[in-house]
C-alpha positions in Angstrom: 15.9 -6.5 20.6 14.5 -3.3 21.7 12.3 -2.6 24.6 8.4 -2.5 24.0 6.4 0.1 25.2 3.4 -0.4 26.9 1.3 1.0 24.3 2.6 -1.1 21.6 1.3 -4.2 20.1 2.4 -7.1 21.9 2.6 -10.9 20.3 2.3 -12.7 23.4 -1.0 -11.0 24.1 -2.0 -11.0 20.4 -6.0 -11.8 19.8 -4.9 -14.6 17.3 -5.4 -16.0 14.0 -9.3 -16.9 12.9 -8.2 -21.0 12.5 -6.2 -22.6 15.1 -3.2 -24.0 13.4 -1.5 -27.3 14.7 1.4 -26.4 17.3 0.4 -23.1 17.5 2.9 -20.3 17.4 5.7 -23.0 18.5 7.2 -23.9 14.8 10.7 -22.3 15.6 11.9 -18.9 17.4 9.5 -16.6 15.9 6.4 -15.0 17.5 3.4 -14.5 15.4 3.8 -11.1 14.0 7.4 -12.2 13.0 5.1 -15.6 10.9 3.0 -12.9 9.6 5.5 -10.7 8.1 7.2 -14.0 6.7 3.8 -15.2 5.5 3.7 -12.0 3.2 7.5 -12.1 2.1 7.0 -15.6 1.0 3.5 -14.9 -0.7 2.8 -15.3 -4.4 0.8 -11.9 -4.2 4.0 -10.2 -3.0 5.9 -11.2 -5.5 3.7 -10.0 -8.2 4.3 -6.4 -6.5 7.3 -6.4 -8.8 5.4 -5.5 -12.1 2.7 -3.3 -10.5 2.5 0.0 -11.4 4.0 2.8 -8.3 3.9 5.8 -10.5 4.9 4.9 -14.2 2.9 2.2 -15.9 5.0 -0.5 -17.0 8.0 1.3 -16.9 10.9 1.0 -19.4 13.5 2.2 -17.0 15.0 -0.2 -14.7 15.5 2.5 -12.2 12.1 3.2 -11.2 10.2 2.5 -8.9 7.5 -0.5 -8.8 4.7 -1.5 -5.9 7.9 -4.0 -4.8 10.1 -1.4 -4.1 8.2 1.3 -2.5 7.1 -1.5 0.1 10.4 -2.4 0.5 11.0 1.5 1.5 8.0 1.8 3.6 8.9 -1.1 5.4 12.2 1.0 6.1 10.8 4.1 6.9 7.8 2.3 9.0 10.4 0.1 11.3 12.6 3.5 12.1 9.8 5.3 13.6 8.5 2.4 15.6 12.1 1.5 17.1 12.1 5.0 18.2 8.6 5.0 19.6 8.7 1.4 21.4 6.6 -0.1 18.9 6.4 -3.7 17.4 8.8 -3.9 14.7 7.5 -6.7 13.2 3.9 -6.0 13.3 4.8 -2.6 11.6 7.0 -4.4 9.0 4.6 -6.7 8.0 1.9 -3.9 7.6 4.1 -2.0 5.6 4.8 -5.0 3.3 1.3 -5.8 2.7 -0.6 -2.6 2.3 -0.6 -2.4 -1.4 -1.3 -6.1 -2.4 -4.5 -5.5 -3.2 -3.8 -2.8 -6.0 -4.8 -4.1 -9.5 -2.7 -3.7 -12.4 -1.7 0.1 -13.5 -1.6 1.6 -10.3 -4.8 4.1 -9.4 -5.6 4.2 -13.3 -6.6 0.1 -13.4 -8.4 0.9 -9.6 -10.5 3.2 -11.2 -11.4 1.3 -14.6 -12.0 -2.3 -12.2 -14.2 0.4 -9.6 -16.1 1.4 -12.6 -16.7 -2.2 -13.9 -17.5 -3.8 -10.7 -19.8 -0.7 -9.8 -23.2 -2.7 -10.8 -21.7 -5.9 -8.1 -20.6 -3.6 -5.3 -17.7 -1.7 -6.6 -14.0 -2.4 -6.1 -11.2 -1.3 -3.2 -7.8 -2.1 -3.4 -7.6 -1.9 0.6 -10.3 -4.6 1.0 -9.1 -6.2 -1.8 -5.6 -6.6 0.3 -7.4 -8.4 2.9 -9.5 -10.3 0.5 -6.2 -11.3 -1.0 -4.4 -12.3 2.3 -7.4 -14.0 3.8 -9.2 -16.1 0.9 -7.3 -16.1 -2.5 -3.7 -16.8 -1.6 -3.8 -20.2 -0.3 -0.7 -22.1 0.1 -2.1 -24.3 3.4 -4.1 -27.6 3.6 -6.5 -26.7 6.2 -8.0 -23.1 5.9 -7.9 -20.6 3.3 -5.6 -17.7 3.1 -2.5 -16.9 5.0 -4.2 -16.8 8.4 -2.9 -13.5 9.7 -3.2 -12.5 13.3 -6.0 -10.3 14.4 -3.3 -7.3 14.7 -2.5 -7.6 11.3 -5.6 -7.6 9.6 -7.0 -5.1 11.8 -4.2 -2.7 10.7 -4.7 -3.4 7.1 -8.3 -2.8 7.5 -8.0 0.6 9.5 -4.4 2.1 9.2 -6.2 5.0 7.4 -8.7 5.4 10.4 -11.9 4.0 11.2 -14.2 2.6 8.6 -17.7 3.6 9.2 -19.0 2.5 5.6 -17.4 -0.6 4.8 -17.9 -2.5 1.1 -18.9 -5.7 0.2 -15.4 -7.3 0.6 -14.6 -5.8 4.3 -18.0 -6.7 5.5 -17.6 -10.3 4.6 -14.0 -10.4 6.6 -15.4 -8.6 9.0 -18.2 -10.5 9.4 -15.7 -13.8 10.0 -13.1 -12.3 11.9 -14.5 -8.8 13.7 -12.0 -6.4 13.5 -13.6 -3.4 15.3 -13.9 -1.4 12.2 -15.5 1.8 14.1 -12.2 2.0 16.4 -9.1 3.4 15.3 -6.2 0.8 14.6 -3.2 0.2 16.4 0.1 2.5 16.5 1.6 0.0 14.3 -0.8 0.9 11.7 -0.8 4.3 11.9 2.9 4.4 11.4 2.8 2.3 8.1 0.3 4.9 7.0 2.1 7.7 7.4 5.7 5.9 6.2 3.7 5.2 3.3 3.1 8.9 2.7 6.7 9.7 3.5 7.8 7.2 0.9 5.9 8.2 -1.8 5.6 12.2 -1.3 9.9 11.8 -1.4 10.8 8.8 -3.7 8.0 9.9 -6.6 9.9 13.3 -7.1 12.9 11.4 -7.4 11.4 9.2 -10.3 9.5 12.4 -11.9 12.3 13.9 -12.2 14.4 11.1 -13.6 12.1 10.3 -16.4 11.9 14.3 -17.0 8.4 15.0 -16.1 9.5 17.2 -13.3 12.0 19.5 -13.2 13.9 21.6 -10.1 12.8 24.7 -11.3 9.4 23.5 -10.9 10.2 22.1 -7.3 11.5 24.8 -6.0 8.5 27.0 -6.5 8.0 25.2 -3.1 9.2 27.7 -0.3 10.2 24.9 1.9 11.8 23.2 -0.4 13.5 26.0 -2.1 14.9 26.5 1.4 16.4 23.3 1.8 18.1 23.0 -1.4 19.7 26.3 -1.0 21.3 25.2 2.6 22.2 21.9 0.4 24.2 23.9 -2.1 26.2 25.8 0.5 26.8 23.0 2.6 27.8 20.9 -0.4 29.8 23.6 -3.0 31.0 22.0 -6.3 28.9 18.6 -5.8 27.4 16.5 -8.7 23.8 17.8 -9.4 22.1 14.4 -9.2 23.7 14.0 -5.9 22.2 17.2 -4.3 19.3 16.2 -5.5 19.1 12.7 -3.7 20.3 14.7 -0.5 17.4 16.8 -0.7 15.2 13.7 -0.8 17.0 12.2 2.0 16.8 15.1 3.9 12.8 15.7 3.3 12.3 12.1 4.4 14.2 12.8 7.2 12.8 16.1 8.5 9.3 14.4 8.1 10.1 10.9 10.2 11.9 13.5 12.4 8.5 15.3 12.7 6.2 12.3 13.1 8.6 10.6 16.2 8.4 14.0 18.1 4.7 14.8 17.2 3.5 11.4 18.3 5.6 11.3 21.4 3.6 14.5 22.6 0.0 13.2 21.7 0.8 9.7 23.5 1.6 12.0 26.4 -1.0 14.8 26.3 -3.4 11.6 25.5 -2.5 9.7 28.3 -2.0 6.7 26.1 -0.7 3.5 28.6 -2.0 0.9 26.3 -2.7 -0.4 22.8 -6.6 -0.3 23.5 -6.1 3.1 24.9 -4.6 4.1 21.5 -7.8 2.3 19.5 -10.0 4.6 22.0 -8.1 7.9 21.6 -11.1 9.1 19.2 -8.3 10.6 17.0 -4.9 9.8 15.0 -2.4 9.7 17.5 0.6 8.7 14.9 1.4 11.6 12.2 2.5 14.7 11.1 2.5 18.2 13.2 -0.2 20.5 12.1 2.9 22.4 10.1 4.1 19.7 8.5 0.8 18.2 7.7 0.1 21.6 5.7 3.5 21.8 4.0 2.3 17.9 3.2 -0.9 18.9 1.7 0.6 21.2 -0.5 3.4 18.8 -1.4 0.7 16.5 -2.8 -1.2 19.0 -4.3 2.3 20.1 -6.7 2.6 16.6 -7.5 -0.8 15.6 -8.5 -0.6 19.0 -10.7 2.6 18.4 -11.9 3.6 14.8 -12.5 0.4 12.1 -11.6 -1.9 14.3 -13.8 1.0 15.3 -16.5 -0.1 14.4 -20.3 2.2 12.0 -20.7 0.8 10.2 -17.3 -3.1 11.0 -18.4 -2.3 9.5 -22.0 -1.0 6.2 -20.5 -3.7 5.8 -17.7 -6.3 6.1 -20.6 -4.8 3.0 -22.3 -4.4 1.3 -19.0 -8.5 1.8 -18.0 -9.2 0.3 -21.5 -7.1 -2.6 -21.2 -8.7 -3.6 -17.5 -12.4 -2.2 -19.0 -11.9 -4.3 -22.1 -10.6 -7.5 -20.1 -13.4 -7.5 -17.8 -16.1 -7.2 -20.6 -14.5 -10.0 -22.0 -14.0 -12.5 -19.3 -17.9 -11.4 -18.5 -18.7 -12.7 -22.0 -17.0 -15.4 -22.7 -15.4 -17.5 -19.3 -13.8 -19.9 -21.5 -11.2 -17.2 -21.6 -10.4 -17.4 -18.2 -7.8 -20.0 -17.2 -8.8 -23.6 -16.3 -8.8 -23.0 -12.5 -10.2 -19.4 -12.7 -12.7 -21.2 -14.7 -13.4 -24.2 -12.8 -14.1 -22.0 -9.7 -16.2 -19.6 -11.2 -19.8 -19.2 -9.7 -22.6 -19.4 -11.5 -24.8 -16.1 -10.2 -23.9 -12.8 -9.8 -23.0 -10.7 -8.0 -20.2 -13.7 -7.0 -19.5 -14.7 -10.5 -18.6 -10.6 -11.5 -16.5 -10.6 -8.0 -14.6 -13.7 -9.1 -13.4 -11.8 -12.2 -12.6 -8.7 -10.4 -10.3 -11.0 -8.3 -8.7 -12.5 -11.4 -8.0 -8.9 -12.6 -6.9 -7.5 -9.4 -4.0 -10.2 -8.8 -2.8 -9.2 -12.5 0.6 -7.8 -12.9 0.8 -4.7 -15.6 2.6 -6.9 -18.2 0.4 -9.9 -17.8 -2.5 -7.7 -18.1 -1.4 -6.4 -21.6 -0.1 -9.6 -22.8 -3.7 -11.1 -21.8 -5.2 -8.4 -23.8 -2.9 -8.5 -26.6 -3.8 -12.3 -26.9 -8.1 -11.5 -26.7 -8.4 -8.6 -28.7 -4.6 -8.7 -30.9 -2.0 -6.1 -31.4 -4.5 -3.0 -31.8 -3.3 -1.2 -28.6 0.1 -0.2 -27.6 0.7 -0.9 -24.0 0.2 2.0 -21.7 3.9 2.6 -20.8 4.9 3.0 -24.5 
């Protein structure tokens, strides 16, 4: 067991769970954060990430990342950084594993379509949907709704991107029942989970983009900091296979980012006089993250990825088809509740906006392939799947 820094979240002083559980945390050797992590791993919502879009919608190839594999990669990076900083690894890992659970099918295209459909009913936000799923919709226990996760995990999921000053209806509802201090920053564990997400998708999306033939190495080498690292790798491994060199480039970029976060975060902790987890929350700024120099490079890399991969013509065509599927399904279920599965129909509220939000919950939980199958059953075979 690594030593825990004084500013880390401590399972022994956790603020606990919303619902008291018989026997408390005494079931077996696990502490509260370890049990949180395990509840997420064993949840149906986590398993569904296997068939939810990361970059490519319903990809044909077996080697492309999906939300599940992305979440596992984020957790590996997060745990590495947490260990180096003396943070609670289990809480960091749980935050990384859970962070994408609220994403609807088809990635950002599906979210945009669901947000538009839900606009008259309070809108949709995947981050709030993550907490809604874990605190209400995923209910395997007989005595309470949801997974009854710790305050620290719920807080971290709510605020991993910073304080939330204008929460949407879903997050307001959760915060009303279990106040999460939305106006403050989150724990360092949550901040590290957020930056680990950036590190993972910045680099792994490059890997998938090149594999799919939508990105080329020549395009990538237009970025000076990437070109410099590529030349050094080629000099270091003369005669190595091109694919191996590309994967070494990805590994090195991840390593550079991880080391930068560790050193930058240590320096900010010292400069701000951070001594406790509450000091982190009250710091008034993000403590865990990139240096200014690397943050600028990362913004340049993101802009490159949007221009060359995320907004690639084939991606945009797929996104349009995906958006149509989500919009069609939402309208179909709103117009005819008999199309919903029996268990969702039985619990469908009569009044708005609760009725539309219930349908939004059903849609948000869909995988890519389930959404395509539902669309096909309702509308026939008039539309190819978005990944085709």
